C-alpha positions as CSV (number, residue, x, y, z in Angstrom):
1,M,-77.9,-13.6,-16.6
2,R,-80.7,-11.0,-17.0
3,V,-80.4,-9.2,-20.3
4,T,-80.6,-5.4,-20.0
5,L,-80.3,-2.7,-22.5
6,A,-76.7,-2.0,-21.3
7,V,-75.8,-5.7,-21.8
8,L,-77.4,-5.8,-25.2
9,L,-75.6,-2.7,-26.4
10,S,-72.3,-3.8,-25.0
11,G,-72.5,-7.3,-26.4
12,S,-73.5,-5.9,-29.8
13,A,-70.5,-3.5,-29.8
14,L,-68.2,-6.3,-28.9
15,L,-69.6,-8.6,-31.6
16,R,-69.1,-5.9,-34.2
17,A,-65.5,-5.2,-33.0
18,L,-64.7,-8.9,-33.3
19,L,-66.2,-9.0,-36.8
20,I,-64.1,-6.0,-37.9
21,L,-61.0,-7.8,-36.7
22,W,-62.1,-11.0,-38.4
23,G,-62.5,-9.1,-41.6
24,V,-58.8,-8.2,-41.5
25,V,-57.9,-11.9,-41.3
26,Q,-60.3,-13.0,-44.0
27,D,-59.2,-10.3,-46.4
28,A,-55.6,-11.4,-46.0
29,L,-56.0,-15.1,-46.0
30,L,-59.1,-16.2,-47.8
31,R,-60.1,-16.0,-51.5
32,V,-63.4,-14.4,-50.8
33,P,-62.9,-11.0,-49.0
34,Y,-65.0,-9.9,-46.1
35,T,-64.8,-6.2,-46.9
36,D,-67.5,-4.9,-49.2
37,V,-66.3,-3.5,-52.5
38,D,-68.1,-0.2,-51.9
39,Y,-65.9,0.3,-48.8
40,K,-62.8,0.3,-51.0
41,V,-64.5,2.9,-53.1
42,F,-65.1,5.1,-50.0
43,T,-61.5,4.7,-49.0
44,D,-60.1,5.6,-52.4
45,A,-62.4,8.7,-52.5
46,A,-61.1,9.7,-49.1
47,R,-57.5,9.5,-50.4
48,L,-58.4,11.8,-53.2
49,V,-60.1,14.3,-50.9
50,A,-57.0,14.1,-48.6
51,G,-54.9,15.0,-51.6
52,G,-57.1,18.0,-52.5
53,E,-58.8,16.3,-55.4
54,S,-62.4,15.4,-56.2
55,P,-63.8,12.2,-54.8
56,F,-65.6,11.7,-58.1
57,L,-62.3,11.0,-59.8
58,R,-62.8,7.5,-58.3
59,S,-64.9,5.5,-60.8
60,T,-68.2,4.2,-59.3
61,Y,-68.1,6.7,-56.4
62,R,-71.8,7.8,-56.5
63,Y,-72.3,9.2,-53.0
64,S,-72.3,12.6,-51.3
65,P,-68.8,14.0,-50.7
66,L,-69.7,14.1,-47.1
67,L,-69.2,10.3,-47.0
68,A,-65.6,10.7,-48.3
69,Y,-65.0,13.4,-45.6
70,A,-66.4,11.1,-42.9
71,V,-63.9,8.4,-43.7
72,L,-60.9,10.6,-44.2
73,P,-59.2,8.8,-41.3
74,N,-59.2,5.8,-43.6
75,A,-56.5,7.5,-45.6
76,L,-54.8,9.4,-42.7
77,L,-54.9,6.9,-39.8
78,T,-56.2,3.4,-40.3
79,P,-58.4,1.8,-43.0
80,L,-60.6,0.4,-40.3
81,W,-61.9,3.8,-39.2
82,G,-64.9,3.7,-41.5
83,K,-66.0,0.3,-40.3
84,V,-65.7,1.4,-36.7
85,L,-67.8,4.5,-37.5
86,F,-70.5,2.6,-39.3
87,S,-70.6,-0.1,-36.6
88,A,-70.9,2.6,-33.9
89,A,-73.8,4.1,-35.8
90,D,-75.3,0.6,-36.0
91,V,-75.3,0.3,-32.2
92,L,-76.7,3.8,-31.8
93,A,-79.5,2.8,-34.1
94,G,-80.4,0.0,-31.7
95,W,-80.6,2.4,-28.8
96,Q,-82.8,4.8,-30.8
97,L,-85.2,1.9,-31.6
98,W,-85.4,1.0,-28.0
99,R,-86.2,4.6,-27.2
100,L,-88.9,4.8,-29.9
101,A,-90.6,1.7,-28.6
102,S,-90.5,2.9,-25.0
103,L,-92.0,6.3,-25.9
104,Q,-94.8,4.6,-27.8
105,G,-95.8,2.7,-24.7
106,A,-94.2,-0.7,-25.3
107,S,-93.4,-2.8,-22.3
108,P,-89.7,-2.9,-21.2
109,A,-89.5,-6.4,-22.6
110,A,-91.0,-5.4,-26.0
111,S,-88.7,-2.3,-26.1
112,L,-85.7,-4.6,-25.6
113,W,-87.0,-6.9,-28.3
114,A,-87.2,-3.9,-30.7
115,A,-83.6,-3.1,-30.1
116,A,-82.5,-6.8,-30.3
117,L,-84.3,-7.3,-33.7
118,W,-81.9,-4.8,-35.1
119,L,-78.7,-5.3,-33.1
120,C,-78.8,-9.2,-33.2
121,N,-79.8,-9.4,-36.9
122,P,-77.0,-11.2,-38.8
123,F,-77.9,-9.2,-41.9
124,T,-77.5,-5.8,-40.3
125,F,-74.3,-6.4,-38.3
126,A,-72.7,-8.1,-41.3
127,I,-73.6,-5.1,-43.5
128,S,-72.1,-2.5,-41.2
129,T,-68.9,-4.4,-40.3
130,R,-68.3,-5.1,-44.0
131,G,-68.3,-1.4,-44.6
132,S,-71.8,-0.3,-45.6
133,C,-72.7,3.4,-44.8
134,D,-76.4,2.8,-44.5
135,A,-76.4,2.9,-40.7
136,L,-75.6,6.6,-40.9
137,V,-78.8,7.3,-42.8
138,V,-80.7,4.9,-40.5
139,N,-79.7,7.0,-37.5
140,L,-80.7,10.2,-39.1
141,L,-84.2,8.8,-40.0
142,L,-84.7,7.3,-36.5
143,G,-83.6,10.6,-35.0
144,A,-86.1,12.4,-37.1
145,L,-88.8,10.1,-35.9
146,L,-87.9,10.7,-32.3
147,G,-87.9,14.4,-32.9
148,L,-91.3,14.3,-34.6
149,L,-92.7,12.2,-31.8
150,R,-91.6,14.8,-29.2
151,G,-93.3,17.6,-31.2
152,G,-90.2,19.0,-32.9
153,V,-90.1,20.4,-36.4
154,L,-86.7,22.1,-37.0
155,A,-84.4,19.4,-35.7
156,P,-86.3,16.5,-37.5
157,A,-86.3,18.6,-40.7
158,L,-82.6,19.1,-40.6
159,M,-81.9,15.4,-39.9
160,Y,-84.3,14.5,-42.7
161,G,-82.7,17.0,-45.2
162,L,-79.2,15.5,-44.4
163,A,-80.5,12.0,-44.8
164,V,-81.9,12.8,-48.3
165,H,-78.6,14.4,-49.2
166,I,-76.6,11.3,-48.3
167,R,-79.2,8.8,-49.7
168,I,-81.9,10.2,-51.9
169,Y,-84.5,7.5,-51.2
170,P,-85.9,9.1,-48.0
171,I,-87.5,11.7,-50.2
172,I,-90.4,9.2,-50.5
173,Y,-91.4,10.0,-46.8
174,A,-92.1,13.7,-47.5
175,P,-95.9,13.5,-48.1
176,A,-96.5,11.4,-45.0
177,I,-94.4,13.8,-42.8
178,V,-96.3,16.8,-44.0
179,L,-99.6,15.2,-43.4
180,F,-98.5,14.1,-39.9
181,L,-97.4,17.6,-39.0
182,A,-100.6,19.0,-40.4
183,A,-102.8,16.6,-38.4
184,R,-100.8,17.3,-35.2
185,R,-101.1,21.1,-35.7
186,F,-104.8,20.9,-36.6
187,E,-105.5,18.8,-33.4
188,L,-103.5,21.1,-31.2
189,Q,-105.3,24.2,-32.6
190,R,-108.7,22.5,-32.1
191,R,-107.8,21.7,-28.5
192,S,-106.7,25.3,-27.9
193,R,-110.0,26.7,-29.3
194,G,-112.0,24.2,-27.3
195,K,-110.7,25.1,-23.8
196,L,-113.3,27.8,-23.1
197,L,-116.1,25.5,-24.5
198,D,-114.9,22.7,-22.3
199,S,-115.0,24.8,-19.2
200,S,-118.6,25.8,-20.0
201,A,-119.6,22.3,-20.8
202,A,-118.1,21.0,-17.6
203,R,-120.4,23.4,-15.6
204,S,-123.5,22.4,-17.6
205,D,-123.1,18.6,-17.6
206,G,-121.6,18.1,-14.2
207,G,-118.1,17.4,-15.5
208,Q,-119.0,14.7,-18.0
209,E,-116.9,14.4,-21.2
210,T,-118.4,15.8,-24.3
211,E,-119.2,13.5,-27.2
212,A,-116.2,12.5,-29.2
213,V,-115.9,13.8,-32.8
214,G,-114.2,12.1,-35.7
215,Q,-110.7,12.6,-37.0
216,P,-110.3,15.5,-39.4
217,S,-110.6,14.8,-43.2
218,L,-107.7,15.3,-45.6
219,L,-109.5,18.3,-47.0
220,A,-109.7,19.9,-43.5
221,L,-106.0,19.3,-43.1
222,A,-105.1,21.1,-46.3
223,P,-104.4,24.6,-44.8
224,S,-102.3,23.1,-42.0
225,A,-100.5,20.9,-44.5
226,L,-99.5,23.9,-46.6
227,R,-98.2,25.8,-43.5
228,Q,-96.4,22.8,-42.0
229,G,-95.1,21.6,-45.3
230,A,-93.6,25.1,-46.0
231,L,-92.0,25.2,-42.5
232,F,-90.6,21.6,-42.7
233,G,-89.6,22.0,-46.3
234,A,-87.8,25.3,-45.8
235,A,-85.6,23.7,-43.1
236,S,-85.0,20.3,-44.8
237,G,-84.9,21.7,-48.3
238,G,-82.7,24.6,-47.3
239,L,-80.1,22.3,-45.8
240,F,-80.3,20.0,-48.9
241,L,-79.9,22.9,-51.3
242,A,-77.1,24.5,-49.2
243,L,-75.1,21.3,-49.3
244,G,-75.8,20.8,-52.9
245,D,-74.7,24.3,-53.8
246,L,-71.5,23.9,-51.8
247,F,-70.5,20.7,-53.4
248,Y,-71.5,21.9,-56.9
249,W,-69.2,24.8,-56.3
250,L,-66.4,22.5,-55.2
251,Y,-66.8,19.6,-57.7
252,G,-69.1,20.9,-60.5
253,A,-71.3,18.7,-62.8
254,P,-69.8,15.4,-61.7
255,F,-71.2,15.9,-58.3
256,L,-74.8,16.3,-59.6
257,Q,-74.4,13.4,-62.1
258,E,-72.9,10.9,-59.8
259,A,-74.6,11.7,-56.5
260,F,-78.1,12.3,-57.7
261,L,-78.9,12.0,-61.4
262,H,-77.3,8.6,-61.8
263,H,-79.7,7.1,-59.2
264,L,-82.7,8.7,-61.0
265,T,-81.8,7.5,-64.5
266,R,-80.0,4.3,-63.6
267,R,-80.7,1.2,-65.8
268,D,-78.6,-1.7,-64.7
269,P,-78.6,-4.8,-67.0
270,R,-77.1,-7.0,-64.3
271,H,-79.5,-9.4,-62.5
272,C,-81.0,-8.3,-59.2
273,F,-84.1,-8.9,-57.1
274,S,-86.1,-6.4,-59.1
275,V,-88.6,-7.8,-61.7
276,H,-87.4,-5.2,-64.2
277,W,-83.8,-6.5,-64.6
278,Y,-84.6,-9.0,-67.3
279,G,-86.3,-6.5,-69.6
280,V,-83.4,-4.0,-69.1
281,Y,-80.9,-6.9,-69.8
282,L,-82.7,-7.7,-73.1
283,D,-82.8,-4.1,-74.0
284,F,-79.0,-3.9,-73.6
285,M,-78.6,-6.9,-75.9
286,P,-80.7,-6.1,-79.0
287,T,-79.5,-9.0,-81.1
288,W,-78.6,-12.5,-79.9
289,P,-75.7,-14.7,-81.1
290,T,-76.6,-18.0,-82.7
291,G,-73.4,-19.8,-82.0
292,A,-70.0,-19.7,-80.4
293,A,-68.4,-17.5,-83.1
294,A,-71.2,-15.0,-83.0
295,A,-71.0,-15.0,-79.2
296,A,-67.3,-14.2,-79.4
297,E,-68.0,-11.5,-81.9
298,Q,-70.5,-9.9,-79.6
299,G,-68.2,-10.2,-76.6
300,V,-70.8,-12.3,-74.7
301,A,-70.3,-15.7,-73.3
302,Q,-72.7,-18.2,-75.1
303,S,-74.0,-19.5,-71.7
304,S,-74.9,-16.0,-70.6
305,A,-77.3,-15.3,-73.5
306,P,-80.9,-16.3,-72.6
307,L,-83.1,-18.1,-75.1
308,C,-80.4,-18.0,-77.8
309,A,-80.4,-21.7,-78.7
310,G,-83.1,-21.3,-81.2
311,G,-81.4,-18.5,-83.2
312,G,-83.7,-15.6,-84.0
313,G,-86.2,-16.1,-81.2
314,G,-84.0,-14.2,-78.8
315,A,-83.8,-11.2,-81.2
316,G,-87.6,-11.1,-81.5
317,L,-88.0,-11.2,-77.7
318,A,-85.4,-8.5,-77.3
319,A,-87.2,-6.3,-79.8
320,L,-90.5,-6.8,-78.0
321,A,-89.0,-6.1,-74.6
322,G,-87.4,-3.0,-76.0
323,A,-90.7,-1.7,-77.3
324,L,-92.6,-2.4,-74.1
325,D,-89.8,-1.9,-71.6
326,P,-91.8,-2.1,-68.3
327,A,-88.8,-0.6,-66.5
328,R,-89.6,2.8,-68.1
329,L,-93.1,2.6,-66.4
330,A,-91.8,1.4,-63.1
331,P,-92.1,4.8,-61.4
332,L,-95.9,4.9,-62.0
333,P,-97.0,2.0,-59.8
334,Q,-94.2,2.8,-57.4
335,A,-95.5,6.4,-56.9
336,A,-99.1,5.3,-56.7
337,A,-98.3,2.8,-53.9
338,L,-96.2,5.4,-52.0
339,L,-98.9,8.0,-52.2
340,A,-101.7,5.7,-51.2
341,L,-99.8,4.4,-48.2
342,A,-99.0,8.0,-47.1
343,L,-102.6,9.1,-47.3
344,A,-103.8,6.1,-45.4
345,L,-101.2,5.7,-42.7
346,F,-99.6,9.1,-42.0
347,R,-100.9,9.1,-38.4
348,D,-98.5,6.2,-37.7
349,L,-95.2,7.3,-39.3
350,P,-93.0,4.3,-38.4
351,F,-95.5,1.9,-39.8
352,C,-96.2,4.1,-42.8
353,W,-92.4,4.5,-43.6
354,L,-92.0,0.7,-43.2
355,L,-94.6,-0.2,-45.8
356,Q,-93.6,2.6,-48.1
357,T,-90.0,1.4,-48.0
358,V,-91.0,-2.2,-48.7
359,A,-93.1,-1.1,-51.6
360,F,-90.4,1.2,-52.9
361,V,-87.7,-1.4,-52.8
362,A,-90.0,-4.1,-54.4
363,F,-91.1,-1.8,-57.3
364,N,-87.7,-0.2,-57.9
365,K,-85.8,-0.8,-61.1
366,V,-82.8,-1.9,-59.2
367,S,-83.0,-3.9,-55.9
368,T,-80.1,-5.5,-54.1
369,A,-79.8,-7.1,-50.7
370,Q,-78.3,-3.9,-49.3
371,Y,-81.6,-2.1,-49.9
372,F,-83.4,-4.4,-47.4
373,V,-81.6,-2.5,-44.6
374,W,-83.7,0.5,-45.5
375,W,-86.9,-1.1,-44.2
376,L,-85.4,-3.6,-41.7
377,C,-84.5,-0.7,-39.5
378,L,-88.2,0.4,-39.5
379,L,-89.7,-3.0,-38.6
380,P,-88.6,-2.7,-34.9
381,A,-89.9,0.9,-34.8
382,A,-93.3,-0.3,-35.9
383,L,-93.3,-3.2,-33.3
384,P,-95.6,-1.4,-30.7
385,G,-98.4,-1.4,-33.3
386,L,-98.2,-5.1,-34.1
387,P,-99.5,-8.0,-31.9
388,W,-97.0,-9.9,-29.8
389,P,-96.4,-12.7,-30.0
390,P,-96.7,-12.5,-33.8
391,P,-99.7,-14.3,-35.3
392,R,-99.3,-17.2,-37.6
393,A,-100.1,-15.2,-40.7
394,L,-97.3,-12.7,-40.0
395,C,-94.8,-15.4,-39.2
396,G,-95.8,-17.2,-42.4
397,A,-95.4,-14.0,-44.5
398,L,-91.9,-13.4,-43.1
399,V,-90.9,-17.1,-43.7
400,A,-92.3,-16.8,-47.3
401,W,-90.3,-13.6,-47.8
402,A,-87.1,-15.3,-46.6
403,A,-87.8,-18.5,-48.7
404,A,-88.4,-16.4,-51.8
405,Q,-85.1,-14.6,-51.3
406,L,-83.2,-17.9,-50.8
407,H,-84.9,-19.3,-53.9
408,W,-83.7,-16.2,-55.9
409,L,-80.2,-16.6,-54.5
410,L,-80.0,-20.2,-55.7
411,W,-80.7,-19.2,-59.3
412,G,-78.5,-16.2,-59.0
413,Y,-75.6,-18.4,-57.9
414,L,-76.1,-20.8,-60.8
415,L,-76.0,-17.8,-63.2
416,E,-73.2,-15.8,-61.7
417,F,-70.8,-18.4,-60.4
418,E,-71.5,-21.4,-62.6
419,G,-72.4,-19.6,-65.8
420,R,-75.6,-21.5,-66.5
421,P,-78.2,-20.0,-68.8
422,V,-81.0,-19.7,-66.2
423,H,-82.1,-16.2,-66.9
424,L,-85.8,-17.0,-67.3
425,A,-85.8,-19.1,-64.1
426,L,-84.0,-16.2,-62.3
427,W,-86.6,-13.8,-63.6
428,G,-89.3,-16.1,-62.4
429,A,-87.7,-16.0,-59.0
430,S,-87.8,-12.2,-59.1
431,L,-91.5,-12.4,-59.8
432,A,-92.0,-14.8,-56.9
433,F,-90.0,-12.4,-54.6
434,M,-92.2,-9.5,-55.7
435,A,-95.2,-11.5,-54.8
436,A,-93.7,-12.3,-51.4
437,N,-93.1,-8.6,-50.8
438,A,-96.7,-7.8,-51.7
439,A,-98.0,-10.5,-49.4
440,L,-95.9,-9.2,-46.6
441,V,-97.4,-5.7,-47.0
442,V,-100.9,-7.1,-47.0
443,V,-100.3,-9.2,-43.9
444,L,-98.7,-6.3,-42.0
445,L,-101.7,-4.2,-42.8
446,R,-104.1,-6.8,-41.5
447,C,-102.1,-7.4,-38.4
448,W,-101.5,-3.8,-37.6
449,D,-103.6,-2.9,-34.5
450,P,-102.1,-0.1,-32.4
451,P,-103.7,0.9,-29.1
452,R,-102.5,4.4,-29.8
453,S,-101.1,5.8,-33.0
454,F,-97.8,7.6,-33.3
455,L,-99.8,10.8,-33.7
456,G,-101.8,10.0,-30.6
457,V,-98.6,9.4,-28.5
458,S,-97.2,12.7,-29.8
459,L,-100.3,14.6,-28.8
460,G,-100.2,12.9,-25.4
461,M,-96.6,14.0,-24.9
462,A,-97.6,17.6,-25.9
463,D,-100.2,17.5,-23.1
464,G,-97.6,16.2,-20.6
465,A,-99.1,12.7,-20.5
466,P,-96.6,9.8,-19.9
467,P,-96.3,6.9,-22.4
468,A,-99.1,4.4,-22.2
469,G,-96.9,1.8,-20.6
470,A,-97.1,-2.0,-20.9
471,R,-100.2,-3.6,-22.4
472,G,-101.2,-7.2,-22.7
473,R,-103.3,-7.8,-25.7
474,R,-103.7,-5.1,-28.4
475,G,-106.8,-2.9,-28.5
476,D,-108.7,-2.0,-31.6
477,G,-107.4,1.6,-31.8
478,R,-110.5,3.2,-30.3
479,E,-108.5,4.6,-27.4
480,D,-106.4,6.7,-29.8
481,Q,-109.4,7.9,-31.7
482,Q,-111.2,9.0,-28.6
483,L,-108.0,10.7,-27.3
484,L,-107.6,12.7,-30.5
485,A,-111.3,13.8,-30.4
486,K,-111.3,15.1,-26.8
487,R,-111.1,18.9,-26.3
488,Q,-108.7,19.8,-23.6
């Protein structure tokens, strides 16, 4: 049977429906539940809202109240409503990825692959059917990309502002968006000013094209960046502040603390993929027990204290980690990487957002498997700018990333489920995973070779030009540079 977009979307919806039903069976019969613990938090918060109370009365509810409102039917109709909503958003994200790839000139087969990379990914459909809300933010961000590609400002700004309100991490894309809008505005103004010159040049040179000029510098974009940033920021920031004011009026300081400030100041001593977890863990445990009695006095299992067998060595290491505490400096390399990627890649927003998100998650003080959804949704959107089939280097980097994750999970299992003192080994696995993320970013940069940038496609659509269509091998990007430099 020939796989079409309709078949892919229908099959993906059916798969998710079956997984939701299977979740009911597993939750009732098996020891390990299928439903994510956060979904139970959403449901409890919805019950509180339905009773006229604050969702923040539920401990560990650290989300926008909009999410509790969205799953109100969990409390009023059926507890499966939220999973159905998140899974529907998951399928819609697949359609948006197909649309993005098509508009960027990918072939029908490549566009279908872009949707399939999301819809058929076990990680993504498991996340949504277990009750994760990330598909809602994914749809808002993909919708913003589609709007920006089509030349819009207001609608993408509103979707972006709502996405930042629900999940604060998309704020990292703001510089790239402003630079993209500035470059597009600058180029459109240059074309408009050049119409009369082009008509004169056509008469003087017999209709031959004028010599191409280079892309504008960042300094030349500064005035446009200020204007476009103010326009986009007024719309997105206005919505963000309006929702913030509304919920602060309804729920007071707990809303600000739980929905926003907690995520900015969070220091989690539990193990995670981040390289910073071990230093934070040591900082939370300033003195280490030297035996079973001391361990009982401290309320810590002896097997869970790293490097405690030798007595005072653990205390010295804890003091050193507390003095240095690299987690406090984590935002600095994170911000530097995000800004450098925005300045270098703003003309290709999907690819820029992809690398920014990989870097953000890798450098973050807290990093869990759920965070990987934030950039997995952008990988298919960047597919038109990557060679197909993927080169060996890219395949190797993806395999190394998956292997590093599995390696970390092995040590994590030994620590969490078997109680073995493998903290240092697990931290080493976190370092290896960081290296795998860095290698993936480097390889993606080397493989990235779009025939036309996201900005070039957007300008072409502004001129009424159709998408570039199917291509065999990738070009070197010169077509896009020449297109940007022409005066219409």
